[in-house]
N, C-alpha and C positions, 0 to 999 in steps of 0.2 A: 544707265550707265553707258559710257561711251564705248566704241569698240576698242579702246585700249585694253581695258580688263572689266569683268564684272566685280562684284562687291567682295566674294570670296577671293577671286585671283588678287584684287589689289592688298587683302589682308595678308595673303602669303608673300606678297612681292615686298610689303613693308617690311615684314620678318627677314626676308632675304637681303634688302637693302640695309637693314640694321646691323646684320652680320656682316656685310661687306664693309661697313663704316667701322666696324671694330677691328678688321684687318688691315683697312686702308683708311685711316682718317681723312677727313675732307668735308666738302659740300656735297649736298644731292644736286648733281646738274645732269645735262643730257648726257654726255659722255659716261657718265658712270650708270646711269638707267640703260643706256643702249648695251654696254658690257654685261649687264647684269641679265638682260633679256637674251642677249646671244649666248650666255652660258647656260641658259635654260632652253635653247633652241627655240627661240621665238624671235619674230621679226615683224615690227610695226611700221605703220608709216609715219612721216614727219611729225604730221599734226598730232597724230594718236601718240607719239613718245612725247611731244611737247605738253600736251593735257596728263598724261600718265606722270612725268617728272613734276608738274605743279602740284599734283595730288599726293605725290608720294613726298615732296617736301612739306605739304601741310601737316602730314601725318608723323613725320620724322622730326621736323623742327617748330612746325606751328602748332595751332590748337586740334589739328586733326578734325574730326567730323563736325567741330564747332567753328571750324576756319570760315566757312561759307556764311555764316551768321554775321561776320563783322560787316559793319556800315559806318558812314560817317557819323551818324547820330547816335549809334549804339554806347551805352554807358556801362552796361553790366550783362554779363552773359551767367546763367545760372543752372546747375544740373541739380534736379531734386534725387532723393533716394529712391524714387520709384523709377527714374531714367527720363523723366519728361524735363525738357529743355526750356527754358524761358528767358526772354531777351528785354532789356529796358532800353527805351530809346525815347525820342520825342512824344511818341504816341502812349507812352507809359508802360508798364509791365504788362506782357501777354505771353501766352504759351505759343512755341513754335510746333511744327508738324515733326521735328526731329525727336528721337526717342534712343537713348542708349541703353544696350543691355548692361549688367551688372559688371560683367569682365572689362567691356570696353570703357566704362566709366572708371572703373579702378585703374586699368592700364594707364589712361589719359591723366589721370591724377598723380600716379607715382612719376609718370615720365615729365610732367610739368614741374612737379617739386624738385625733382634731380635736376632741371633744366635753371631751377632758382637756386640750386644750391642748399636744399633742404632734404631731410631724410624722412620719407613717409613710409611705413610699412606698419606690420601688426605690433611691433613693439612701439613705435611712436604713430598714432593713428590719427594726427593732425599736422597741418603745414601751413605756413603763411609765408609767402616769397614773392619777390619782385622779379619778373620774368625779363629775359634781355629785351624783349620787345618793348617793354615799359608796362606790361599788364601786372596789375596787382593780383595774386592768386592765394586763394585759401581752398582748403580741402579737408574733408574729414571721413575716414573709412568705417566700417564695421569694425566692432561692435559699437562704436560711439554712435553711428546712424544706424536705424533700425532694418533699413534696406540696403540699398547700393551706397556708392560713394556720392557725396555730396561736394560741388565744386562750386565755388564762387568766383569770377572773374571780373575786376573792375577795370574797365578799358580807357586808357588816357585819351583826352580829347586831341583829335589831330590838329586842332587850330587852337593856339593860345590866345585867348581873349583879353581884351582890354576892358575898361569901364565904358567905353563907347560902345563896344560890341554888345555889352551887358543890357545898354540901353536899348539898343536895336532888337534885342531878343525879349524885351520885355521885363527883364530881370531887376530893372531899377529904372527910376524915372530920372529925367534931365536934373530934377532938385535935389533927389537922392545923390546922384552922380557927384554933385557940387558938395554935398555935405561929406562924401566919403573922400573926396581928394582933400578937402580941409583937415579932415581927421589926419590922414597921412603927414599932410604939410605941419601941421600943428604937433607933431611926433606924440600924439596922444596913443598909449597903451589901449589894445583892443582885443577883443575877442569875437570870431565868426562862429555862430552857434547855429544847430538846426538838425534835423534828424538825418538818417543815411539816405544818400542820394540827393541831396536839397542843393548842391552845388558849393559847398563851403570852401573847397580847396579852390575851385574855380575863381570863386570872390576873392580869396585871400591873394591868390597869384596875382589877379588883375590890380589890386589895390597895391601890392609891392612894385608892380610896374611905375607906379607914380612916385616912388621914393626917387630922391635926386641922385644923380650918379655919383656924386662925391661920397656917397655913404657905401659902407660895407654891410651886406646883409649875411648872417650866418643862420641856416636853415638846419634844425635839428629834427630827425623823423626817425619812425619805427621801420617804415618800408617807404622807400623813395616815391613820393607822389607830388609833391609841388614842383611845377615847371614854372620859373619865374625868369621872365624876360628882364633881365638887369644887368648892367656890365660890371657888376662886381658881387656876385653871390657865389658862396660856397655851402656845400652841403656834408652833413654828417649823419650817417645811418647806423642805427643800433645792429648788434650782432647777437643771433640766438646761440644757445650752448651748442656744441656739437654732440655727436654721439655718446661720448663719455660724459656728457653732462658739464662740461668745462667752456670756457673761452667766451661767455656770455659779456656783452657790454650794454648795459641799462640806458634808457632815454636820460634819466638822472645824471648819470655820468658824464654823458655827452654834452647836456648843458652846463656843466661845471667845467668841462674842457673849453666849450665855445667862450667863456670869458676871459681865456688867454688867448683868443684870437683876434683881439682888437676888433670886436664887433661895434658897429653903430647901432644896427637892430638885431636882436635875437628873436628867432621865429621858431615855435614849437609847433610842428606840422600838426600833431593832434595830441591834446593832453587827455591822457585815459588812465593817469596812475599816480603814483607818488612823486612823479617828476615835477608835479604842479607846485611843490615845495622850493624846487631849485629854481625854476622859471619866476616864481616870484621874489626870490631873494636877489635872483639878477636884476629884475625890474626894480628893486629898491636900492640897488647899489648904482644909481646914475645912468643904467641903460635905459633911455627913453625910446619910446615908438615901439617896444617889442610887441608881439602879438601871437596869436595861434588859433586853432580851432578846438570846439568842444562839442560833444553830443548833447542836445537837449531838445525837449518837445517845444518849450515856449521860454521866451526871455525871462520870464518870471520864475521859471525853473532853474536859471543858471545858478543862482545863489546855492541852492541845495546839491546841485551837481558840483560845484566846486567844494562844498563841504565834505561831500563823499569822497572825492579825490583828495583832500587835504588829509582827510583820515587816514588814508593808505599811505600818506607820506609823514604821519607823526603829528599833524596838527589837530588842534581841537577847534571848536566852532569859532571861539572868540579870537584864537591865533590867527586861525585862517581869514576872519572877517577883517581883523587889524591889518593883515598883508596885503589883501586884496583892495582895500581902500586906498593905499597909497600906490600900488603897483599897478592895477587895470583901472580903466575908467567906463570903456564903451563897450557895449553889447551889439553886434549886427546881426540879426536872427533872421535866418533863411526858412520858407517853407515851400511847399510843392502843390499846387493844385491843378488838375486836368492836365498832368504833364509838364506844366510850366514851373520853373523852379524861380522863385522871386524872394527879393527883401521883404518882410512883413513888418518889422519893427527895429528901430533903434532905442536903445534903453542905456541908462547909466547905473554903475554899480555904486551903492553909497552904504555907508555905515549909520544905521539910525540910533536913536538914543539909547536903547536896550544894549547896543553892542553887535547886534546880527548885521547881517549883509541882506540886503535888497536891490532889487532891479526896478528903476523907477522909468517909466515910458517917457522918451523925449519925442519920437515921431513913430506913427503908426500908418501902416497902409490898411485900408479897409474900402471895399467896394471899389478899388482901384484910385480912391482919392488918399491924399498924403494928408494925415491929421496930426495936429501938435498934441503932445500929453504935459504932464504935470512939469517934466523936467527938461522941455524945451529951452527954455531960458537958460539953465545951467550949462546945456550943451553949447548954446550959442556963446556963453563966456569961456567956457573952456576951448572954444575953437580960436579965439583971439584973432578973428577976421571975420570980414563981412560975410553973413551968411543969410541965406533966405529964412531961417530959423529965428523965429521971435517967440517969447514966452506967453502963452494966455495964463488966464488965472487958473490955480489950481483946481482939478476937478471936473474940468470939462476939455473937449477937443475942439480945436479950430481947424480949418482946412487950410493948406498952405498951398500958395500958388504956384 
């Protein structure tokens, strides 16, 4: 620790500063810290005061002991119930040397939930919030966790990437970039799918940058996450119930509201429940080019995932298949290997003879090569534009230059 304060002194000073903020609302700055120190009979040099102010600001306004773990490539910060702290970055998920005791983890979780406008206590032992810094925050307290508090923080990218950036990072090839651009230009409705942390929101935001400036994009999300570089984009965010259990506004309601906002494209940040019904209805009423993200392990699993979501919205298997067949066309599936997030497959959603929904492979990345699948020809026809995709005979794969 610096000469400014030992760890125990820092904890005491944090409490003093918080009490001072209650009496005198404002920011944590050097004049406030100097005054607080003076009231305690302490005098520090200029460099020590600057360092102490920065650390106090982290503990009062920032992520506290986690603040120092933030870096340009960090996407997730995780605190487990045993107090261990993990970081996910370009090298993958790995454990840090930092460890929080149960009290520190709980205090941090409660403070961050409060900063995000959520309640977190014994009566409501979980919270999902969007912090002022843009970080998405989730926490669970005992007794729902067997040990201490569990915190999960999704850190937004400091740089908003376009498709060219994703080519340079190895997430897509130049050929795939051309296909994705054509999907957007042809106003084909699509889903970006993949597991947690595979870069679904990043790819979706990059594709939406390709939308012509003359179009209006309405983004509907549970927690604000999609940062779209576009001159005409508006965001709608759901609202959780308050401490009395009232005031909730669900995603399904927001999707319906978006229809009255003259959208050219409706974007559902993440389909996770019955709101899929409203999205499909919207896309089936003349709103082309809509899109969203869905969690799925593979592109082939997407139909089953959509059926499960449709059931939550009151749609049976046949009704869901009928809606999807005309409302959604393309699945862009992402995966992650050795810390690299990349597009692994492009598939088409089709309704087969028995009325069920299937995902047919159009393009697949295997061993670094881009291969055509049985649906490559159909994708080429749907794009209505010159494309590197040409359909091979069904049942085999052919490399795409």
